[in-house]
MDTraj code that builds the backbone (N, CA, C; nanometers):
import mdtraj as md
import numpy as np

residues = "MET PHE PHE ASN THR LEU ARG PRO PHE PRO PRO ILE LYS TRP VAL GLY PHE ASP VAL ASP GLY VAL MET THR ASP GLY GLY ILE ILE ILE ASP ASP ASN GLY ILE GLU THR LYS ARG PHE HIS SER ARG ASP GLY HIS ALA LEU LYS MET LEU VAL ARG SER GLY LEU".split()
xyz = np.array([
    [0.0846, -0.1162, 0.0000],
    [0.0000, 0.0000, 0.0000],
    [0.0899, 0.1234, 0.0000],
    [0.0593, 0.2178, -0.0841],
    [0.1370, 0.3409, -0.0944],
    [0.0540, 0.4593, -0.0470],
    [0.1196, 0.5537, 0.0176],
    [0.0524, 0.6734, 0.0657],
    [0.1018, 0.7938, -0.0119],
    [0.0134, 0.8850, -0.0417],
    [0.0496, 1.0097, -0.1058],
    [0.1020, 1.1040, 0.0023],
    [0.2326, 1.1197, 0.0121],
    [0.2912, 1.2014, 0.1186],
    [0.2809, 1.3501, 0.0903],
    [0.2373, 1.3884, -0.0289],
    [0.2223, 1.5298, -0.0608],
    [0.0910, 1.5860, -0.0073],
    [-0.0048, 1.4984, 0.0192],
    [-0.1333, 1.5416, 0.0730],
    [-0.1251, 1.5416, 0.2257],
    [-0.1635, 1.6504, 0.2915],
    [-0.1514, 1.6542, 0.4380],
    [-0.2454, 1.5546, 0.5056],
    [-0.2025, 1.5064, 0.6194],
    [-0.2855, 1.4164, 0.6987],
    [-0.3971, 1.4959, 0.7662],
    [-0.5114, 1.4332, 0.7911],
    [-0.6163, 1.5036, 0.8656],
    [-0.5693, 1.5302, 1.0084],
    [-0.6248, 1.6312, 1.0741],
    [-0.5812, 1.6627, 1.2100],
    [-0.6116, 1.5483, 1.3065],
    [-0.5247, 1.5300, 1.4033],
    [-0.5442, 1.4283, 1.5065],
    [-0.6465, 1.4814, 1.6054],
    [-0.7503, 1.4014, 1.6337],
    [-0.8571, 1.4453, 1.7226],
    [-0.8419, 1.3906, 1.8641],
    [-0.7838, 1.2725, 1.8773],
    [-0.7642, 1.2161, 2.0096],
    [-0.6491, 1.1168, 2.0057],
    [-0.5923, 1.0901, 2.1220],
    [-0.4822, 0.9948, 2.1363],
    [-0.5173, 0.9035, 2.2535],
    [-0.5047, 0.7740, 2.2348],
    [-0.5351, 0.6782, 2.3414],
    [-0.4112, 0.6018, 2.3835],
    [-0.4044, 0.5698, 2.5095],
    [-0.2903, 0.4968, 2.5652],
    [-0.3392, 0.3830, 2.6532],
    [-0.2637, 0.2759, 2.6540],
    [-0.2826, 0.1677, 2.7503],
    [-0.1738, 0.1861, 2.8545],
    [-0.2098, 0.2242, 2.9751],
    [-0.1082, 0.2627, 3.0724],
    [-0.0494, 0.1465, 3.1512],
    [-0.1164, 0.0327, 3.1579],
    [-0.0662, -0.0778, 3.2393],
    [0.0629, -0.1343, 3.1815],
    [0.1743, -0.1048, 3.2476],
    [0.3034, -0.1568, 3.2052],
    [0.3703, -0.0735, 3.0984],
    [0.2995, 0.0213, 3.0394],
    [0.3583, 0.1075, 2.9378],
    [0.3996, 0.2401, 3.0006],
    [0.3081, 0.2990, 3.0751],
    [0.3349, 0.4277, 3.1372],
    [0.3590, 0.4146, 3.2875],
    [0.3682, 0.2936, 3.3353],
    [0.3971, 0.2718, 3.4769],
    [0.5190, 0.1824, 3.4883],
    [0.5742, 0.1776, 3.6074],
    [0.6845, 0.0842, 3.6314],
    [0.6328, -0.0476, 3.6874],
    [0.5020, -0.0633, 3.6881],
    [0.4418, -0.1862, 3.7386],
    [0.4151, -0.1822, 3.8876],
    [0.4548, -0.0714, 3.9535],
    [0.4349, -0.0606, 4.0975],
    [0.2892, -0.0356, 4.1325],
    [0.2422, -0.1032, 4.2356],
    [0.1059, -0.0865, 4.2837],
    [0.1128, -0.0502, 4.4316],
    [0.0350, 0.0495, 4.4690],
    [0.0286, 0.0930, 4.6079],
    [-0.1114, 0.0619, 4.6591],
    [-0.1195, -0.0056, 4.7735],
    [-0.2483, -0.0358, 4.8354],
    [-0.2514, 0.0372, 4.9688],
    [-0.3508, 0.1270, 4.9847],
    [-0.3567, 0.2055, 5.1079],
    [-0.4236, 0.1269, 5.2202],
    [-0.4382, 0.1903, 5.3350],
    [-0.4947, 0.1243, 5.4525],
    [-0.6392, 0.0803, 5.4331],
    [-0.7093, 0.1426, 5.3373],
    [-0.8483, 0.1057, 5.3093],
    [-0.8596, 0.0013, 5.1990],
    [-0.7465, -0.0474, 5.1480],
    [-0.7477, -0.1477, 5.0426],
    [-0.7633, -0.0896, 4.9035],
    [-0.7541, 0.0439, 4.8912],
    [-0.7653, 0.1093, 4.7608],
    [-0.6337, 0.0954, 4.6865],
    [-0.6422, 0.0471, 4.5631],
    [-0.5231, 0.0224, 4.4813],
    [-0.4983, 0.1396, 4.3866],
    [-0.3751, 0.1859, 4.3811],
    [-0.3342, 0.2877, 4.2848],
    [-0.2061, 0.2421, 4.2179],
    [-0.1828, 0.2915, 4.0979],
    [-0.0617, 0.2564, 4.0235],
    [0.0363, 0.3723, 4.0278],
    [0.1620, 0.3389, 4.0312],
    [0.2675, 0.4390, 4.0362],
    [0.3119, 0.4718, 3.8936],
    [0.3166, 0.6016, 3.8607],
    [0.3572, 0.6470, 3.7281],
    [0.4915, 0.7152, 3.7359],
    [0.5641, 0.7131, 3.6259],
    [0.6914, 0.7835, 3.6186],
    [0.6661, 0.9271, 3.5736],
    [0.7389, 1.0209, 3.6306],
    [0.7169, 1.1628, 3.5986],
    [0.7431, 1.1934, 3.4515],
    [0.8296, 1.1174, 3.3851],
    [0.8553, 1.1426, 3.2424],
    [0.7336, 1.1126, 3.1565],
    [0.6488, 1.0199, 3.2000],
    [0.5258, 0.9917, 3.1251],
    [0.4348, 1.1129, 3.1274],
    [0.4205, 1.1751, 3.2426],
    [0.3396, 1.2952, 3.2525],
    [0.3984, 1.4089, 3.1715],
    [0.5310, 1.4180, 3.1705],
    [0.5974, 1.5230, 3.0932],
    [0.5719, 1.5034, 2.9439],
    [0.5769, 1.3794, 2.8981],
    [0.5517, 1.3506, 2.7563],
    [0.4093, 1.3886, 2.7179],
    [0.3134, 1.3618, 2.8057],
    [0.1748, 1.3999, 2.7772],
    [0.1600, 1.5516, 2.7747],
    [0.2292, 1.6198, 2.8643],
    [0.2234, 1.7667, 2.8659],
    [0.2815, 1.8230, 2.7368],
    [0.3916, 1.7651, 2.6882],
    [0.4512, 1.8077, 2.5621],
    [0.3554, 1.7855, 2.4455],
    [0.2830, 1.6741, 2.4487],
    [0.1857, 1.6436, 2.3433],
    [0.0757, 1.7493, 2.3399],
    [0.0256, 1.7873, 2.4571],
    [-0.0783, 1.8900, 2.4632],
    [-0.0229, 2.0246, 2.4150],
    [0.0973, 2.0582, 2.4567],
    [0.1575, 2.1857, 2.4166],
    [0.1830, 2.1932, 2.2652],
    [0.1980, 2.0777, 2.2026],
    [0.2229, 2.0759, 2.0586],
    [0.0967, 2.1082, 1.9782],
    [-0.0165, 2.1122, 2.0478],
    [-0.1409, 2.1467, 1.9814],
    [-0.2307, 2.0285, 1.9530],
    [-0.1924, 1.9107, 1.9956],
    [-0.2796, 1.7944, 1.9731],
    [-0.3845, 1.7839, 2.0804],
])
top = md.Topology()
chain = top.add_chain()
for i, resn in enumerate(residues, 1):
    res = top.add_residue(resn, chain, resSeq=i)
    for name in ("N", "CA", "C"):
        top.add_atom(name, md.element.get_by_symbol(name[0]), res)
traj = md.Trajectory(xyz[None], top)
């Protein structure tokens, strides 16, 4: 399949991510009430902020 690279791509409307194991280090924190949360790396948040700043 060939793409016409001279024609611009349509604008990106949304971006989806699967965060389990991709944007986390796999760490899970369980608080005293048994509530589970996942630990994220600060660079993942920075990358998302850069994406928003780029206009997407």
